[in-house]
Each structure stands twice: as C-alpha cells, then as structure tokens.
C-alpha positions in Angstrom: 0.0 0.0 0.0 2.8 2.4 0.9 4.6 1.7 -2.4 1.3 2.3 -4.3 0.9 5.7 -2.7 4.6 6.6 -3.4 4.3 5.6 -7.1 0.9 7.0 -7.9 0.4 9.9 -5.5 3.5 11.3 -3.9 5.8 11.3 -6.9 3.3 13.1 -9.2 2.6 15.6 -6.5 6.4 16.3 -6.2 6.5 16.9 -10.0 3.5 19.3 -9.8 5.2 21.1 -6.8 8.4 21.5 -8.8 6.5 23.0 -11.8 4.6 25.4 -9.5 7.8 26.5 -7.9 9.5 27.2 -11.2 6.3 29.0 -12.3 6.4 31.2 -9.2 10.1 32.0 -9.6 9.6 32.9 -13.3 6.7 35.2 -12.4 8.6 36.9 -9.6 11.9 37.4 -11.5 12.3 37.6 -15.3 8.7 37.1 -16.7 7.0 40.0 -15.0 3.9 39.7 -17.3 3.4 36.1 -16.3 0.8 35.8 -13.5 1.8 33.8 -10.4 0.0 30.5 -9.6 -2.0 32.2 -6.8 -3.1 35.1 -9.0 -4.1 32.7 -11.8 -6.2 30.8 -9.3 -7.8 34.0 -8.0 -8.7 35.4 -11.4 -9.8 32.0 -12.8 -11.8 30.9 -9.8 -15.3 32.0 -11.2 -14.7 29.7 -14.2 -13.8 26.8 -11.9 -16.3 27.4 -9.1 -19.2 27.5 -11.6 -17.8 25.2 -14.3 -21.1 24.8 -16.2 -22.3 28.4 -15.9 -23.4 30.3 -19.0 -23.1 34.1 -18.7 -22.7 34.7 -22.4 -21.7 33.1 -25.6 -17.9 33.4 -24.8 -18.3 33.8 -21.0 -19.0 30.3 -19.7 -17.7 27.8 -17.2 -14.5 26.0 -18.2 -16.2 22.6 -18.2 -19.0 23.9 -20.4 -16.4 25.1 -22.9 -14.7 21.8 -22.6 -17.9 19.9 -23.3 -18.4 21.9 -26.5 -14.9 21.0 -27.6 -15.3 17.3 -26.7 -18.5 17.0 -28.7 -16.8 18.3 -31.8 -13.8 16.2 -31.2 -15.9 13.1 -30.8 -17.6 13.7 -34.2 -14.4 14.4 -36.0 -12.6 11.5 -34.4 -15.4 9.1 -35.3 -15.2 10.3 -38.8 -11.5 9.8 -38.9 -11.8 6.2 -37.7 -14.5 5.4 -40.2 -12.4 6.7 -43.0 -8.9 5.8 -41.8 -9.5 2.2 -40.7 -10.7 0.9 -44.1 -7.9 2.8 -45.9 -5.4 1.2 -43.6 -6.7 -2.3 -44.4 -6.6 -1.6 -48.1 -3.0 -0.3 -47.9 -2.0 -3.5 -46.0 -3.8 -6.0 -48.2 -3.3 -4.6 -51.7 0.2 -3.7 -52.9 -1.3 -2.0 -56.0 -3.5 0.2 -53.8 -0.5 1.0 -51.6 1.6 2.0 -54.6 -1.1 4.3 -55.9 -2.1 6.0 -52.7 0.8 5.8 -50.3 2.7 8.7 -52.0 -0.4 10.9 -51.7 -0.8 9.9 -48.0 2.8 10.8 -47.3 2.4 14.2 -49.0 -0.8 15.0 -47.2 0.1 13.6 -43.7 2.5 16.4 -42.6 0.1 19.3 -43.6 -0.8 21.5 -40.7 -4.3 21.9 -39.4 -3.8 25.7 -40.0 -3.6 24.8 -43.7 -6.6 22.4 -43.8 -9.1 24.6 -41.9 -9.3 27.3 -44.6 -9.9 24.6 -47.2 -12.6 23.1 -45.0 -14.3 26.4 -44.7 -14.2 26.9 -48.5 -15.7 23.4 -49.1 -18.6 24.1 -46.8 -19.1 27.8 -47.4 -22.6 27.1 -48.7 -23.7 25.6 -45.4 -24.2 29.0 -43.8 -23.9 29.0 -40.0 -22.8 25.3 -40.1 -19.8 26.1 -42.2 -17.4 26.6 -39.3 -18.5 23.4 -37.6 -18.3 21.4 -40.8 -14.9 22.9 -41.6 -13.7 22.0 -38.1 -15.0 18.4 -38.5 -13.2 18.1 -41.9 -10.0 19.4 -40.4 -10.1 17.1 -37.3 -10.9 14.1 -39.5 -8.2 14.7 -42.1 -5.5 15.6 -39.6 -6.2 12.8 -37.1 -6.8 9.8 -39.3 -3.2 9.3 -40.5 -1.9 7.4 -37.4 -4.9 5.0 -37.8 -4.2 4.6 -41.5 -0.5 3.9 -41.1 -0.7 1.7 -38.0 -3.6 -0.4 -39.4 -1.7 -1.0 -42.6 1.5 -2.0 -40.7 -0.6 -4.4 -38.6 -2.1 -6.0 -41.6 1.3 -6.5 -43.2 2.6 -8.0 -39.9 0.0 -10.8 -39.9 1.8 -14.2 -40.2 1.2 -15.9 -43.6 0.2 -19.0 -41.7 -2.9 -17.3 -40.4 -4.0 -16.5 -44.0 -3.1 -20.0 -45.2 -5.3 -21.6 -42.4 -8.2 -19.3 -43.5 -7.8 -20.6 -47.1 -7.6 -24.2 -46.0 -10.8 -23.7 -43.9 -12.4 -22.0 -46.9 -13.5 -19.0 -44.9 -15.4 -16.3 -46.7 -13.8 -12.9 -47.1 -16.2 -11.6 -44.4 -15.2 -14.3 -41.9 -11.5 -13.9 -42.8 -11.8 -10.2 -42.0 -13.6 -10.6 -38.7 -12.0 -13.9 -37.5 -8.4 -13.4 -38.7 -7.5 -9.9 -39.9 -9.1 -7.7 -37.3 -8.1 -9.7 -34.2 -4.5 -10.0 -35.4 -4.4 -6.3 -36.3 -6.1 -5.0 -33.2 -3.0 -4.0 -31.2 -1.7 -2.0 -34.1 -5.1 -0.4 -34.7 -5.4 0.7 -31.1 -2.0 2.3 -31.2 -3.2 4.3 -34.2 -6.6 5.1 -32.5 -4.7 6.4 -29.4 -2.4 8.6 -31.5 -5.3 9.8 -33.6 -7.3 10.8 -30.5 -4.4 12.9 -29.2 -4.1 14.7 -32.6 -7.9 15.3 -32.8 -7.8 17.0 -29.4 -4.8 19.2 -30.5 -6.6 20.1 -33.8 -9.8 21.2 -32.1 -8.0 24.0 -30.2 -6.5 25.4 -33.4 -9.9 25.1 -35.2 -11.8 26.9 -32.5 -9.1 29.6 -32.3 -9.4 30.3 -36.0 -13.2 30.1 -36.3 -14.1 31.8 -33.0 -16.4 28.9 -32.0 -17.3 28.6 -28.2 -15.0 26.0 -26.7 -11.6 25.9 -24.9 -9.7 27.0 -28.0 -12.1 29.8 -28.7 -12.0 31.0 -25.1 -8.2 30.9 -25.1 -8.0 33.0 -28.3 -10.5 35.6 -26.9 -8.6 35.9 -23.6 -5.3 36.3 -25.5 -6.8 39.2 -27.5 -8.0 40.7 -24.2 -4.5 40.1 -22.6 -6.0 38.1 -19.7 -3.0 35.8 -19.2 -4.6 34.0 -16.2 -7.3 32.6 -18.3 -4.8 31.6 -21.0 -3.0 29.5 -18.4 -6.3 28.1 -17.2 -7.1 27.0 -20.8 -3.6 25.4 -21.2 -4.0 23.4 -18.0 -7.5 22.4 -19.0 -6.3 21.2 -22.4 -3.5 19.2 -20.9 -5.6 17.6 -18.2 -8.4 16.6 -20.7 -5.8 15.2 -23.1 -4.3 13.2 -20.3 -7.7 11.8 -19.3 -8.6 10.9 -22.9 -5.3 9.0 -23.3 -5.9 7.1 -20.1 -9.5 6.2 -21.1 -8.2 4.9 -24.5 -5.6 2.8 -22.7 -8.4 1.3 -20.5 -10.5 0.5 -23.6 -7.4 -1.1 -25.3 -6.7 -3.3 -22.3 -10.4 -4.4 -22.2 -10.2 -5.5 -25.9 -6.9 -7.3 -25.4 -8.3 -9.3 -22.5 -11.6 -10.0 -24.1 
C-alpha cells in the first residue's frame, strides 16, 4: 500500500510542486507579465467554481467550454476512424492500392491543421452557419486519421502468412476472414493508431476553435489572448492538458479491455 501511494500519488505531487515552484520563480523574476499560480487561481476561480455556468456566448464555465470542444472532437474523431481504418486495411492488403495512394498519403500527412481549416471552410461555405462546424470536423478528421491509417496498414502486413493459409484451408469467406483473422490480429496496431489519432484530434480542435471563434476551450483561449488576460490563457492550457491526459488514459483502458476480451 505504501509503495502504491509513493508511485501514484507522492511522486506526481512532487512533480507538480516543482512546476509550481518554477512558475512562481519565473513570475517573480524575469517574466513580469506572467501571473503567479496564486493570481491565476484568484482570477480563474469563477470559471472553476461554476464550471457549467453560461453568462454569455464566450463567457461560460470551463467545463462547459470543454464539453463543446469534446462533442466536436468526438464527431471528427469518429469520422477519422470510419475513413482511416478501411484505408489502412486496403493499404495493407493490396500492394497495388499502396503503390497508388501511399505517396499521396505521405504528402498530405504532414500538412498543418492551419492549412486544412481554410480549405474546409471553403468546401462548406454554402452551409451558412454550419460552415465553421463542418470545416472544423473536416480538419479534425483529415489531420487525425493518418496514425490510424498507417498503424492499421502496418498491422495487416505483420499478420503471419500461416494465419491466412489456415483461413484458405478452412475456406473461410472474405467476411469471416476479415472478422475472424485480420481484425483480431491487427487490433493491437489499430489501437496504437486510435490512441495517437485521438491525441491529434484534441490538438486540432484547439486550433480550429481559435481560428473560427467557436465557443470552446480554444475559442475562449483566443478571446482571452486578445484581451491580454493571461490568467485565463494559463487556465485553458492546463484544461487542455488535463483533458488530453484523461482521454489518453481512457483509451488505454479500452485497449486493455479489448486485449483481454
């Protein structure tokens, strides 16, 4: 029990304490514009004390902003998996498909969300008020699907040939081969891609909201930056980090459940 507390409670608290100390020293010495931890807490307390309050379109509790962002991320992430997973299987199963599309994927993969978002807005300009949401969904899906595509294709190529030979001997249909052989054997690789894709989706939503001015953590951060309220900027940064950490841990739990199932 003592070791458990030391590993999972005391050591992280020491790390947090060190960061707070460095933050306090920086605010008191060379970074005079940087608010101290105490001042950040005092200024941000209304957004934390009433996390779901709605005082205005861009004046809401931090958890309410986070909820808006998470809903949009969930939609874009689901779209990324629906598109990326089949493409990954096709890349892994068909050498011809890989030769045709792998160069295109390698060209598009490093493109920044800041470049994809204007294109998304142009594509959905006819959607009126929904243009910013659809543009954000497009950007999240395109930017976050690449880890799923690449890891799934690597997993398919890593399947031992004996597995496929057994499927042929048993005369399994393509559908049964997919669900009984290919997907179970590729699942660890797929979940690695899903986990990376989720992290990227959460990163992209911040940039998308900052550029479109949508209500959410990113939109709130950009508004407070323009208003030079640095305490709220730090609040947003911490919120983004904490939610990203929670999402990653939740995905790891789901991954373990599937592995043990």
